[in-house]
ZAMARGU-4260 file (C-alpha; in steps of 0.2 Angstrom, whole numbers, plus 5000, padded with zeros to 4 digits):
<rodrens>
0) 5301/5249/5041 | 5291/5235/5048 | 5281/5225/5035 | 5263/5230/5034 | 5251/5217/5041
5) 5244/5207/5027 | 5226/5211/5023 | 5213/5198/5023 | 5205/5193/5007 | 5187/5195/5005
10) 5186/5176/5005 | 5194/5175/5022 | 5183/5189/5029 | 5168/5179/5022 | 5174/5162/5030
15) 5177/5170/5046 | 5159/5179/5046 | 5151/5162/5042 | 5161/5153/5055 | 5156/5166/5069
20) 5137/5164/5063 | 5138/5145/5064 | 5147/5144/5081 | 5134/5157/5087 | 5120/5146/5081
25) 5126/5131/5090 | 5129/5141/5106 | 5111/5148/5105 | 5103/5131/5101 | 5112/5124/5116
30) 5107/5139/5128 | 5090/5143/5122 | 5083/5130/5110 | 5077/5130/5092 | 5061/5140/5095
35) 5068/5152/5107 | 5082/5157/5094 | 5078/5169/5081 | 5089/5175/5066 | 5091/5191/5074
40) 5097/5183/5090 | 5110/5173/5079 | 5116/5189/5071 | 5118/5198/5087 | 5128/5184/5095
45) 5140/5182/5080 | 5142/5200/5081 | 5136/5203/5063 | 5123/5213/5056 | 5106/5206/5050
50) 5111/5210/5033 | 5126/5201/5033 | 5117/5185/5040 | 5104/5186/5025 | 5119/5188/5013
55) 5125/5171/5018 | 5109/5162/5023 | 5092/5164/5016 | 5083/5159/5031 | 5084/5153/5050
60) 5082/5135/5044 | 5097/5138/5032 | 5108/5144/5045 | 5103/5130/5058 | 5106/5117/5044
65) 5123/5124/5041 | 5126/5124/5060 | 5122/5107/5062 | 5133/5101/5048 | 5147/5112/5056
70) 5145/5103/5072 | 5143/5086/5065 | 5158/5087/5054 | 5169/5091/5069 | 5162/5076/5078
75) 5165/5065/5063 | 5183/5071/5062 | 5184/5065/5080 | 5176/5048/5075 | 5190/5046/5062
80) 5204/5051/5074 | 5197/5038/5086 | 5196/5025/5073 | 5213/5028/5067 | 5219/5027/5085
85) 5211/5011/5088 | 5219/5004/5072 | 5236/5010/5076 | 5238/5007/5094 | 5223/4998/5100
90) 5212/5002/5114 | 5198/4994/5125 | 5180/4992/5125 | 5178/5004/5140 | 5188/5017/5130
95) 5177/5016/5116 | 5160/5018/5127 | 5169/5033/5137 | 5173/5041/5120 | 5155/5039/5114
100) 5149/5046/5130 | 5161/5061/5129 | 5157/5065/5111 | 5138/5064/5114 | 5138/5075/5130
105) 5150/5088/5123 | 5134/5098/5118 | 5131/5087/5103 | 5116/5077/5108 | 5108/5091/5118
110) 5109/5102/5102 | 5102/5087/5092 | 5086/5087/5105 | 5082/5105/5101 | 5080/5103/5083
115) 5073/5086/5082 | 5054/5092/5085 | 5057/5102/5069 | 5064/5088/5060 | 5048/5078/5065
120) 5036/5091/5059 | 5044/5100/5045 | 5047/5089/5029 | 5059/5101/5020 | 5070/5104/5036
125) 5070/5086/5038 | 5077/5083/5020 | 5091/5095/5023 | 5096/5088/5040 | 5095/5070/5035
130) 5109/5073/5022 | 5121/5080/5035 | 5117/5067/5048 | 5121/5053/5036 | 5139/5059/5035
135) 5140/5057/5055 | 5133/5040/5054 | 5146/5036/5041 | 5159/5041/5054 | 5151/5030/5067
140) 5151/5015/5054 | 5170/5018/5051 | 5173/5015/5070 | 5162/5000/5071 | 5171/4992/5056
145) 5188/4995/5065 | 5182/4988/5081 | 5176/4972/5073 | 5192/4971/5064 | 5202/4972/5080
150) 5190/4961/5090 | 5189/4948/5077 | 5171/4949/5077 | 5157/4950/5064 | 5155/4968/5057
155) 5136/4968/5056 | 5134/4961/5073 | 5147/4973/5080 | 5139/4988/5073 | 5122/4983/5080
160) 5129/4981/5097 | 5137/4998/5096 | 5122/5007/5088 | 5111/5000/5103 | 5124/5008/5115
165) 5123/5024/5106 | 5104/5023/5108 | 5107/5019/5126 | 5118/5035/5128 | 5105/5045/5119
170) 5092/5040/5130 | 5103/5043/5146 | 5107/5061/5139 | 5088/5064/5137 | 5084/5059/5154
175) 5098/5070/5162 | 5087/5085/5156 | 5076/5081/5171 | 5087/5070/5182 | 5102/5077/5191
180) 5110/5062/5198 | 5128/5058/5193 | 5129/5042/5202 | 5114/5035/5193 | 5122/5039/5177
185) 5138/5033/5181 | 5130/5016/5186 | 5121/5016/5169 | 5137/5020/5159 | 5147/5006/5168
190) 5133/4994/5164 | 5134/4998/5145 | 5153/4995/5147 | 5150/4978/5155 | 5137/4974/5141
195) 5148/4978/5127 | 5162/4968/5135 | 5152/4953/5137 | 5145/4954/5120 | 5162/4956/5112
200) 5168/4941/5122 | 5153/4931/5117 | 5156/4934/5098 | 5175/4932/5097 | 5184/4915/5095
205) 5185/4905/5111 | 5204/4905/5110 | 5205/4924/5111 | 5207/4933/5128 | 5195/4946/5135
210) 5197/4962/5127 | 5188/4973/5139 | 5204/4981/5146 | 5215/4979/5131 | 5213/4978/5111
215) 5230/4977/5102 | 5234/4988/5088 | 5243/4984/5073 | 5263/4982/5075
</rodrens>
């Protein structure tokens, strides 16, 4: 007789429901925006009842904050993988800039732009969001520290340079909402790569070779 399929525990079912709700929230923020997404919309997209949604989250704000945390935790995990990769096998400044662009354009900053107006005007919402955003920024700082270590450059200066690059990428993504021009953004991204490589070369010891195309990992 075939062994009966193991029944899921209540905890497992609850975790699956929450995961579905959080993923649905990110989908809707990306597709419709913060103000065009209601709690009812989220429940319908997640395939759960409004009662089930209310059981886990007290308000739309609560589910959005949890969804932001869910998305940023996944992005932070990618940041730490990238930092570990650089530490173990090395990389290049171009690869780092490409990684940042890929990370931010993979819905991350588009979703961020949808809830930023609410952060600006709603102090309670802002307080909740800032806590989870700090975790993401800590992941960025981990990558910047590894880069400085591999490049042999000053940690603070390297972090400033890479945070400036992040700000440029954010601006490019914001502009892409009203400007459909792949060549334009490719040129800007290449310019960012050139600037990062040039600044790294300026900071590193004179005896060190250019590291735009090759950054050695640990042996």
